[in-house]
LUMLOTOR-309685 format. One line per 3 residues: number of its first residue (from 1); their letters; for each residue x, y, z of N, C-alpha, C. Coordinates in steps of 0.02 Angstrom, whole numbers, plus 50000, padded with zeros to 5 digits. Example, Ala and Ser with C-alpha at 12.3 -4.5 7.8 and 13.67 -1.06 7.14 Angstrom:
1 = AS = 50660 49716 50390 50615 49775 50390 50660 49835 50390 | 50642 49888 50354 50684 49947 50357 50645 50002 50394
END
This chain:
1 = XXX = 48812 49648 50473 48846 49707 50448 48893 49734 50501 | 48955 49747 50481 49005 49773 50529 48992 49846 50542 | 49000 49864 50605 48993 49935 50622 49058 49971 50604
4 = XXX = 49051 50031 50588 49109 50072 50568 49149 50091 50630 | 49215 50085 50626 49258 50101 50683 49262 50177 50692 | 49265 50196 50754 49272 50268 50768 49343 50290 50747
7 = XXX = 49351 50354 50743 49417 50381 50722 49471 50360 50773 | 49454 50358 50837 49501 50339 50889 49520 50265 50882 | 49470 50222 50870 49483 50151 50861 49526 50139 50799
10 = XXX = 49511 50173 50745 49549 50165 50683 49621 50189 50692 | 49631 50244 50729 49698 50269 50742 49738 50218 50782 | 49706 50187 50832 49741 50137 50872 49761 50077 50829
13 = XXX = 49716 50054 50785 49731 49999 50741 49790 50017 50694 | 49789 50077 50668 49843 50100 50624 49909 50103 50662 | 49907 50129 50723 49968 50134 50764 49995 50065 50781
16 = XXX = 49950 50019 50799 49971 49951 50815 50003 49917 50755 | 49973 49927 50696 50001 49897 50635 50070 49926 50620 | 50078 49991 50629 50143 50023 50617 50195 49997 50666
19 = XXX = 50176 49991 50730 50222 49965 50781 50242 49893 50766 | 50195 49853 50743 50210 49784 50726 50260 49781 50668 | 50251 49823 50618 50298 49825 50561 50368 49845 50585
22 = XXX = 50372 49894 50628 50437 49916 50655 50469 49860 50696 | 50429 49826 50736 50454 49772 50779 50481 49715 50736 | 50445 49697 50683 50468 49645 50638 50532 49666 50603
25 = XXX = 50535 49728 50580 50595 49753 50546 50655 49754 50594 | 50643 49773 50656 50696 49775 50706 50723 49705 50718 | 50679 49655 50725 50701 49586 50735 50740 49561 50675
28 = XXX = 50718 49579 50615 50754 49558 50555 50824 49590 50554 | 50828 49652 50575 50893 49686 50579 50939 49652 50630 | 50911 49633 50687 50950 49598 50738 50975 49530 50711
31 = XXX = 50931 49496 50676 50949 49431 50646 51006 49440 50595 | 51000 49492 50553 51052 49505 50504 51118 49522 50537 | 51116 49560 50592 51177 49576 50629 51211 49513 50656
34 = XXX = 51170 49467 50683 51197 49405 50709 51229 49364 50653 | 51197 49363 50595 51222 49323 50539 51280 49356 50502 | 51297 49416 50522 51356 49448 50493 51410 49461 50546
37 = XXX = 51398 49438 50606 51444 49449 50661 51498 49395 50667 | 51535 49395 50722 51592 49350 50730 51573 49276 50735 | 51510 49262 50751 51488 49192 50758 51442 49172 50701
40 = XXX = 51448 49207 50645 51402 49199 50589 51400 49127 50563 | 51457 49095 50555 51458 49028 50527 51419 48979 50570 | 51432 48978 50633 51397 48932 50678 51323 48948 50682
43 = XXX = 51307 49011 50691 51237 49030 50700 51197 49025 50635 | 51229 49032 50578 51195 49022 50514 51171 48950 50508 | 51213 48903 50529 51193 48832 50529 51135 48821 50577
46 = XXX = 51138 48853 50635 51083 48847 50683 51018 48875 50655 | 51022 48933 50624 50963 48965 50595 50935 48923 50537 | 50980 48889 50501 50958 48844 50448 50918 48786 50479
49 = XXX = 50940 48762 50537 50903 48709 50571 50834 48734 50592 | 50831 48797 50615 50766 48826 50634 50720 48829 50573 | 50747 48847 50515 50707 48852 50454 50680 48784 50432
52 = XXX = 50717 48731 50448 50696 48663 50429 50674 48623 50490 | 50643 48657 50537 50628 48626 50602 50582 48566 50597 | 50542 48562 50544 50499 48503 50537 50539 48440 50524
55 = XXX = 50601 48447 50502 50644 48390 50488 50695 48376 50543 | 50693 48416 50596 50742 48411 50650 50707 48386 50712 | 50734 48334 50742 50706 48308 50804 50727 48353 50862
58 = XXX = 50685 48359 50913 50702 48402 50970 50770 48385 51000 | 50786 48321 51007 50850 48301 51036 50909 48324 50992 | 50899 48323 50926 50952 48347 50881 50963 48422 50890
61 = XXX = 50909 48459 50895 50914 48531 50903 50947 48548 50970 | 50927 48514 51023 50957 48525 51089 51031 48508 51086 | 51049 48452 51055 51119 48432 51050 51161 48482 51011
64 = XXX = 51134 48506 50956 51170 48555 50915 51182 48619 50955 | 51129 48642 50990 51135 48703 51029 51183 48694 51087 | 51182 48635 51117 51227 48622 51174 51300 48618 51151
67 = XXX = 51312 48602 51089 51381 48597 51063 51413 48665 51052 | 51373 48718 51052 51399 48786 51040 51428 48813 51106 | 51484 48848 51101 51515 48880 51160 51480 48947 51172
70 = XXX = 51427 48946 51211 51387 49006 51223 51423 49057 51267 | 51475 49036 51303 51512 49084 51344 51550 49134 51302 | 51562 49118 51238 51598 49163 51193 51551 49210 51155
73 = XXX = 51486 49202 51166 51437 49241 51128 51405 49294 51174 | 51399 49354 51146 51372 49410 51186 51298 49401 51201 | 51275 49438 51252 51206 49432 51276 51155 49450 51223
76 = XXX = 51165 49503 51185 51116 49523 51134 51108 49469 51081 | 51163 49437 51062 51159 49383 51014 51120 49325 51042 | 51131 49309 51105 51094 49255 51138 51019 49270 51137
79 = XXX = 51000 49333 51151 50929 49351 51150 50900 49343 51080 | 50938 49361 51030 50914 49354 50961 50904 49281 50944 | 50951 49238 50965 50945 49166 50952 50883 49138 50988
82 = XXX = 50873 49159 51050 50814 49136 51087 50749 49157 51052 | 50748 49219 51027 50689 49242 50991 50678 49199 50929 | 50731 49185 50892 50725 49146 50831 50702 49074 50845
85 = XXX = 50729 49043 50897 50707 48974 50911 50635 48974 50936 | 50616 49023 50976 50548 49028 50999 50500 49037 50940 | 50518 49081 50894 50477 49092 50835 50470 49029 50793
88 = XXX = 50525 48993 50783 50524 48932 50743 50480 48879 50775 | 50487 48871 50840 50448 48819 50875 50374 48836 50875 | 50357 48899 50890 50286 48917 50892 50254 48913 50823
91 = XXX = 50290 48932 50770 50263 48926 50702 50253 48852 50684 | 50301 48810 50702 50295 48739 50689 50235 48709 50724 | 50228 48725 50789 50171 48699 50828 50105 48723 50799
94 = XXX = 50103 48786 50779 50042 48814 50750 50023 48778 50685 | 50072 48764 50642 50060 48729 50579 50035 48658 50592 | 50054 48629 50649 50034 48561 50665 49965 48560 50699
97 = XXX = 49935 48618 50709 49870 48622 50741 49873 48618 50817 | 49932 48630 50845 49941 48628 50917 49940 48699 50945 | 49935 48703 51011 49942 48769 51043 50012 48794 51030
100 = XXX = 50021 48858 51015 50088 48884 50999 50137 48875 51056 | 50113 48881 51118 50156 48874 51176 50123 48822 51222 | 50164 48773 51243 50137 48721 51287 50191 48700 51336
103 = XXX = 50196 48737 51391 50244 48719 51442 50219 48659 51481 | 50266 48615 51501 50245 48558 51541 50223 48578 51611 | 50183 48535 51641 50160 48547 51709 50218 48541 51758
106 = XXX = 50208 48569 51817 50260 48566 51869 50277 48493 51884 | 50341 48479 51888 50365 48411 51902 50376 48370 51840 | 50350 48391 51783 50361 48355 51721 50429 48375 51692
109 = XXX = 50458 48333 51650 50522 48351 51619 50514 48414 51576 | 50567 48454 51571 50562 48515 51530 50555 48498 51456 | 50523 48544 51420 50517 48534 51348 50581 48559 51313
112 = XXX = 50585 48550 51248 50646 48568 51211 50663 48642 51219 | 50613 48686 51214 50628 48757 51220 50656 48775 51288 | 50628 48746 51340 50654 48760 51408 50726 48736 51415
115 = XXX = 50742 48678 51387 50811 48654 51390 50857 48700 51351 | 50836 48720 51292 50875 48765 51249 50887 48831 51284 | 50835 48859 51314 50842 48923 51350 50892 48916 51407
118 = XXX = 50889 48860 51442 50936 48848 51496 51008 48843 51471 | 51017 48808 51416 51084 48800 51387 51113 48868 51368 | 51073 48907 51332 51098 48972 51307 51112 49020 51364
121 = XXX = 51068 49022 51413 51076 49072 51466 51126 49051 51521 | 51146 48989 51522 51194 48967 51573 51260 48944 51541 | 51274 48967 51481 51337 48954 51447 51350 48880 51434
124 = XXX = 51298 48842 51420 51301 48773 51394 51314 48717 51443 | 51347 48730 51497 51364 48674 51541 51340 48687 51612 | 51317 48633 51644 51296 48641 51714 51357 48631 51759
127 = XXX = 51348 48636 51824 51404 48633 51871 51442 48566 51869 | 51410 48512 51850 51443 48448 51848 51480 48437 51782 | 51477 48486 51736 51512 48479 51673 51473 48442 51620
130 = XXX = 51413 48417 51638 51372 48382 51589 51329 48432 51552 | 51308 48415 51492 51261 48459 51456 51199 48470 51498 | 51172 48530 51495 51110 48546 51531 51056 48499 51504
133 = XXX = 51016 48471 51550 50964 48427 51530 50985 48353 51530 | 51050 48341 51539 51074 48271 51541 51051 48240 51606 | 51037 48176 51603 51014 48141 51662 51068 48134 51714
136 = XXX = 51048 48136 51778 51095 48125 51833 51108 48050 51843 | 51067 48008 51812 51075 47936 51818 51132 47912 51775 | 51171 47867 51800 51228 47840 51763 51213 47769 51741
END
């Protein structure tokens, strides 16, 4: 038999639920702003790939993201895109019965999310002009 929650515990649960609803609504608002902004066409295609992530290979997603000129996109939009890709990947992993987040060990190659984050936050190209994550071997 479950014990009855105290008034303080119930208030905290209610507050947490309300904050979660507001947080979700705020992210949806940010997503809608991105999809109605100056980069809507490109980012709508990217968000469509996120929605169909089970059919997209990691290399395809990384390649698509690397093809975008991130230097022309504002910081807030980049953060929204990072949130959306993180959400898509963690939901996909969870549906597959995997841990939602699984960063590689030190010295191991970066995973797709780490490469994507690097691409978006460093304006798509590294100092040598190659896509981020490209091998130094020729």
